[in-house]
Chimera marker file (.cmm) of the C-alpha trace (Angstrom):
<marker_set name="trace">
<marker id="1" x="56.163" y="-57.869" z="100.694" r="1" g="1" b="0" radius="0.5"/>
<marker id="2" x="57.450" y="-58.247" z="103.787" r="1" g="1" b="0" radius="0.5"/>
<marker id="3" x="54.790" y="-57.211" z="107.103" r="1" g="1" b="0" radius="0.5"/>
<marker id="4" x="56.945" y="-55.517" z="107.797" r="1" g="1" b="0" radius="0.5"/>
<marker id="5" x="58.159" y="-53.082" z="105.136" r="1" g="1" b="0" radius="0.5"/>
<marker id="6" x="53.980" y="-52.854" z="103.925" r="1" g="1" b="0" radius="0.5"/>
<marker id="7" x="53.693" y="-51.438" z="107.782" r="1" g="1" b="0" radius="0.5"/>
<marker id="8" x="56.546" y="-48.689" z="107.393" r="1" g="1" b="0" radius="0.5"/>
<marker id="9" x="55.591" y="-47.426" z="103.490" r="1" g="1" b="0" radius="0.5"/>
<marker id="10" x="52.571" y="-46.718" z="105.090" r="1" g="1" b="0" radius="0.5"/>
<marker id="11" x="53.444" y="-45.272" z="108.236" r="1" g="1" b="0" radius="0.5"/>
<marker id="12" x="55.827" y="-43.650" z="106.343" r="1" g="1" b="0" radius="0.5"/>
<marker id="13" x="53.203" y="-41.963" z="103.419" r="1" g="1" b="0" radius="0.5"/>
<marker id="14" x="51.539" y="-41.113" z="106.064" r="1" g="1" b="0" radius="0.5"/>
<marker id="15" x="53.478" y="-39.868" z="108.149" r="1" g="1" b="0" radius="0.5"/>
<marker id="16" x="54.783" y="-37.216" z="104.581" r="1" g="1" b="0" radius="0.5"/>
<marker id="17" x="51.373" y="-36.171" z="103.790" r="1" g="1" b="0" radius="0.5"/>
<marker id="18" x="50.697" y="-35.520" z="107.541" r="1" g="1" b="0" radius="0.5"/>
<marker id="19" x="53.673" y="-32.716" z="107.109" r="1" g="1" b="0" radius="0.5"/>
<marker id="20" x="53.031" y="-31.902" z="103.738" r="1" g="1" b="0" radius="0.5"/>
<marker id="21" x="49.348" y="-31.198" z="104.659" r="1" g="1" b="0" radius="0.5"/>
<marker id="22" x="50.620" y="-29.016" z="107.542" r="1" g="1" b="0" radius="0.5"/>
<marker id="23" x="53.531" y="-27.180" z="105.929" r="1" g="1" b="0" radius="0.5"/>
<marker id="24" x="50.957" y="-25.989" z="103.039" r="1" g="1" b="0" radius="0.5"/>
<marker id="25" x="48.206" y="-26.067" z="105.070" r="1" g="1" b="0" radius="0.5"/>
<marker id="26" x="48.893" y="-24.210" z="108.460" r="1" g="1" b="0" radius="0.5"/>
<marker id="27" x="50.149" y="-21.057" z="106.920" r="1" g="1" b="0" radius="0.5"/>
<marker id="28" x="47.437" y="-19.546" z="105.583" r="1" g="1" b="0" radius="0.5"/>
<marker id="29" x="45.357" y="-21.097" z="107.834" r="1" g="1" b="0" radius="0.5"/>
<marker id="30" x="47.386" y="-18.778" z="110.767" r="1" g="1" b="0" radius="0.5"/>
<marker id="31" x="46.967" y="-16.000" z="109.062" r="1" g="1" b="0" radius="0.5"/>
<marker id="32" x="42.415" y="-16.130" z="108.042" r="1" g="1" b="0" radius="0.5"/>
<marker id="33" x="42.070" y="-18.468" z="111.188" r="1" g="1" b="0" radius="0.5"/>
<marker id="34" x="38.714" y="-19.082" z="110.126" r="1" g="1" b="0" radius="0.5"/>
<marker id="35" x="38.405" y="-23.161" z="110.093" r="1" g="1" b="0" radius="0.5"/>
<marker id="36" x="35.053" y="-23.664" z="109.010" r="1" g="1" b="0" radius="0.5"/>
<marker id="37" x="36.368" y="-22.065" z="105.821" r="1" g="1" b="0" radius="0.5"/>
<marker id="38" x="38.994" y="-23.539" z="104.958" r="1" g="1" b="0" radius="0.5"/>
<marker id="39" x="36.759" y="-26.858" z="104.838" r="1" g="1" b="0" radius="0.5"/>
<marker id="40" x="34.551" y="-25.112" z="102.651" r="1" g="1" b="0" radius="0.5"/>
<marker id="41" x="38.356" y="-23.393" z="100.579" r="1" g="1" b="0" radius="0.5"/>
<marker id="42" x="39.446" y="-27.119" z="99.835" r="1" g="1" b="0" radius="0.5"/>
<marker id="43" x="39.064" y="-26.553" z="95.502" r="1" g="1" b="0" radius="0.5"/>
<marker id="44" x="40.923" y="-23.153" z="96.862" r="1" g="1" b="0" radius="0.5"/>
<marker id="45" x="44.270" y="-22.158" z="96.951" r="1" g="1" b="0" radius="0.5"/>
<marker id="46" x="47.166" y="-23.070" z="98.745" r="1" g="1" b="0" radius="0.5"/>
<marker id="47" x="44.170" y="-25.669" z="100.752" r="1" g="1" b="0" radius="0.5"/>
<marker id="48" x="44.103" y="-27.400" z="97.353" r="1" g="1" b="0" radius="0.5"/>
<marker id="49" x="47.486" y="-28.281" z="97.512" r="1" g="1" b="0" radius="0.5"/>
<marker id="50" x="47.633" y="-29.982" z="100.728" r="1" g="1" b="0" radius="0.5"/>
<marker id="51" x="43.775" y="-31.386" z="100.474" r="1" g="1" b="0" radius="0.5"/>
<marker id="52" x="46.134" y="-32.788" z="96.618" r="1" g="1" b="0" radius="0.5"/>
<marker id="53" x="49.362" y="-34.431" z="98.926" r="1" g="1" b="0" radius="0.5"/>
<marker id="54" x="46.802" y="-36.729" z="99.654" r="1" g="1" b="0" radius="0.5"/>
<marker id="55" x="46.446" y="-38.307" z="95.964" r="1" g="1" b="0" radius="0.5"/>
<marker id="56" x="49.601" y="-38.505" z="96.377" r="1" g="1" b="0" radius="0.5"/>
<marker id="57" x="49.367" y="-40.805" z="100.069" r="1" g="1" b="0" radius="0.5"/>
<marker id="58" x="47.202" y="-42.670" z="98.218" r="1" g="1" b="0" radius="0.5"/>
<marker id="59" x="48.987" y="-43.813" z="95.204" r="1" g="1" b="0" radius="0.5"/>
<marker id="60" x="51.766" y="-44.690" z="97.466" r="1" g="1" b="0" radius="0.5"/>
<marker id="61" x="49.300" y="-47.078" z="99.725" r="1" g="1" b="0" radius="0.5"/>
<marker id="62" x="48.102" y="-48.530" z="97.064" r="1" g="1" b="0" radius="0.5"/>
<marker id="63" x="51.663" y="-49.487" z="95.184" r="1" g="1" b="0" radius="0.5"/>
<marker id="64" x="52.821" y="-50.779" z="98.482" r="1" g="1" b="0" radius="0.5"/>
<marker id="65" x="49.514" y="-52.834" z="98.780" r="1" g="1" b="0" radius="0.5"/>
<marker id="66" x="49.348" y="-54.107" z="95.343" r="1" g="1" b="0" radius="0.5"/>
<marker id="67" x="53.353" y="-55.576" z="95.643" r="1" g="1" b="0" radius="0.5"/>
<link id1="1" id2="2" r="1" g="1" b="0" radius="0.2"/>
<link id1="2" id2="3" r="1" g="1" b="0" radius="0.2"/>
<link id1="3" id2="4" r="1" g="1" b="0" radius="0.2"/>
<link id1="4" id2="5" r="1" g="1" b="0" radius="0.2"/>
<link id1="5" id2="6" r="1" g="1" b="0" radius="0.2"/>
<link id1="6" id2="7" r="1" g="1" b="0" radius="0.2"/>
<link id1="7" id2="8" r="1" g="1" b="0" radius="0.2"/>
<link id1="8" id2="9" r="1" g="1" b="0" radius="0.2"/>
<link id1="9" id2="10" r="1" g="1" b="0" radius="0.2"/>
<link id1="10" id2="11" r="1" g="1" b="0" radius="0.2"/>
<link id1="11" id2="12" r="1" g="1" b="0" radius="0.2"/>
<link id1="12" id2="13" r="1" g="1" b="0" radius="0.2"/>
<link id1="13" id2="14" r="1" g="1" b="0" radius="0.2"/>
<link id1="14" id2="15" r="1" g="1" b="0" radius="0.2"/>
<link id1="15" id2="16" r="1" g="1" b="0" radius="0.2"/>
<link id1="16" id2="17" r="1" g="1" b="0" radius="0.2"/>
<link id1="17" id2="18" r="1" g="1" b="0" radius="0.2"/>
<link id1="18" id2="19" r="1" g="1" b="0" radius="0.2"/>
<link id1="19" id2="20" r="1" g="1" b="0" radius="0.2"/>
<link id1="20" id2="21" r="1" g="1" b="0" radius="0.2"/>
<link id1="21" id2="22" r="1" g="1" b="0" radius="0.2"/>
<link id1="22" id2="23" r="1" g="1" b="0" radius="0.2"/>
<link id1="23" id2="24" r="1" g="1" b="0" radius="0.2"/>
<link id1="24" id2="25" r="1" g="1" b="0" radius="0.2"/>
<link id1="25" id2="26" r="1" g="1" b="0" radius="0.2"/>
<link id1="26" id2="27" r="1" g="1" b="0" radius="0.2"/>
<link id1="27" id2="28" r="1" g="1" b="0" radius="0.2"/>
<link id1="28" id2="29" r="1" g="1" b="0" radius="0.2"/>
<link id1="29" id2="30" r="1" g="1" b="0" radius="0.2"/>
<link id1="30" id2="31" r="1" g="1" b="0" radius="0.2"/>
<link id1="31" id2="32" r="1" g="1" b="0" radius="0.2"/>
<link id1="32" id2="33" r="1" g="1" b="0" radius="0.2"/>
<link id1="33" id2="34" r="1" g="1" b="0" radius="0.2"/>
<link id1="34" id2="35" r="1" g="1" b="0" radius="0.2"/>
<link id1="35" id2="36" r="1" g="1" b="0" radius="0.2"/>
<link id1="36" id2="37" r="1" g="1" b="0" radius="0.2"/>
<link id1="37" id2="38" r="1" g="1" b="0" radius="0.2"/>
<link id1="38" id2="39" r="1" g="1" b="0" radius="0.2"/>
<link id1="39" id2="40" r="1" g="1" b="0" radius="0.2"/>
<link id1="40" id2="41" r="1" g="1" b="0" radius="0.2"/>
<link id1="41" id2="42" r="1" g="1" b="0" radius="0.2"/>
<link id1="42" id2="43" r="1" g="1" b="0" radius="0.2"/>
<link id1="43" id2="44" r="1" g="1" b="0" radius="0.2"/>
<link id1="44" id2="45" r="1" g="1" b="0" radius="0.2"/>
<link id1="45" id2="46" r="1" g="1" b="0" radius="0.2"/>
<link id1="46" id2="47" r="1" g="1" b="0" radius="0.2"/>
<link id1="47" id2="48" r="1" g="1" b="0" radius="0.2"/>
<link id1="48" id2="49" r="1" g="1" b="0" radius="0.2"/>
<link id1="49" id2="50" r="1" g="1" b="0" radius="0.2"/>
<link id1="50" id2="51" r="1" g="1" b="0" radius="0.2"/>
<link id1="51" id2="52" r="1" g="1" b="0" radius="0.2"/>
<link id1="52" id2="53" r="1" g="1" b="0" radius="0.2"/>
<link id1="53" id2="54" r="1" g="1" b="0" radius="0.2"/>
<link id1="54" id2="55" r="1" g="1" b="0" radius="0.2"/>
<link id1="55" id2="56" r="1" g="1" b="0" radius="0.2"/>
<link id1="56" id2="57" r="1" g="1" b="0" radius="0.2"/>
<link id1="57" id2="58" r="1" g="1" b="0" radius="0.2"/>
<link id1="58" id2="59" r="1" g="1" b="0" radius="0.2"/>
<link id1="59" id2="60" r="1" g="1" b="0" radius="0.2"/>
<link id1="60" id2="61" r="1" g="1" b="0" radius="0.2"/>
<link id1="61" id2="62" r="1" g="1" b="0" radius="0.2"/>
<link id1="62" id2="63" r="1" g="1" b="0" radius="0.2"/>
<link id1="63" id2="64" r="1" g="1" b="0" radius="0.2"/>
<link id1="64" id2="65" r="1" g="1" b="0" radius="0.2"/>
<link id1="65" id2="66" r="1" g="1" b="0" radius="0.2"/>
<link id1="66" id2="67" r="1" g="1" b="0" radius="0.2"/>
</marker_set>
C-alpha cells in the first residue's frame, strides 16, 4: 500500500471514529453533564457503544497497516 493511501485510510478511520463517538456519546452527556461519571460509566450503555467504536477503528487501522 502506498504511503499516501495509508495516511488517507488512517485519517478516514480517525474521522469516522470521532464522528461515531461524538454522535453516540454527546446526547447522553448533554442530558447528564457529569463528565467524570461518563468516564466512570464506560461499560454502561450508551457510553459503551461509543467506546466500542474504538474497536472498529483499531481493526481498520490494523488492516491498513498489514496491507
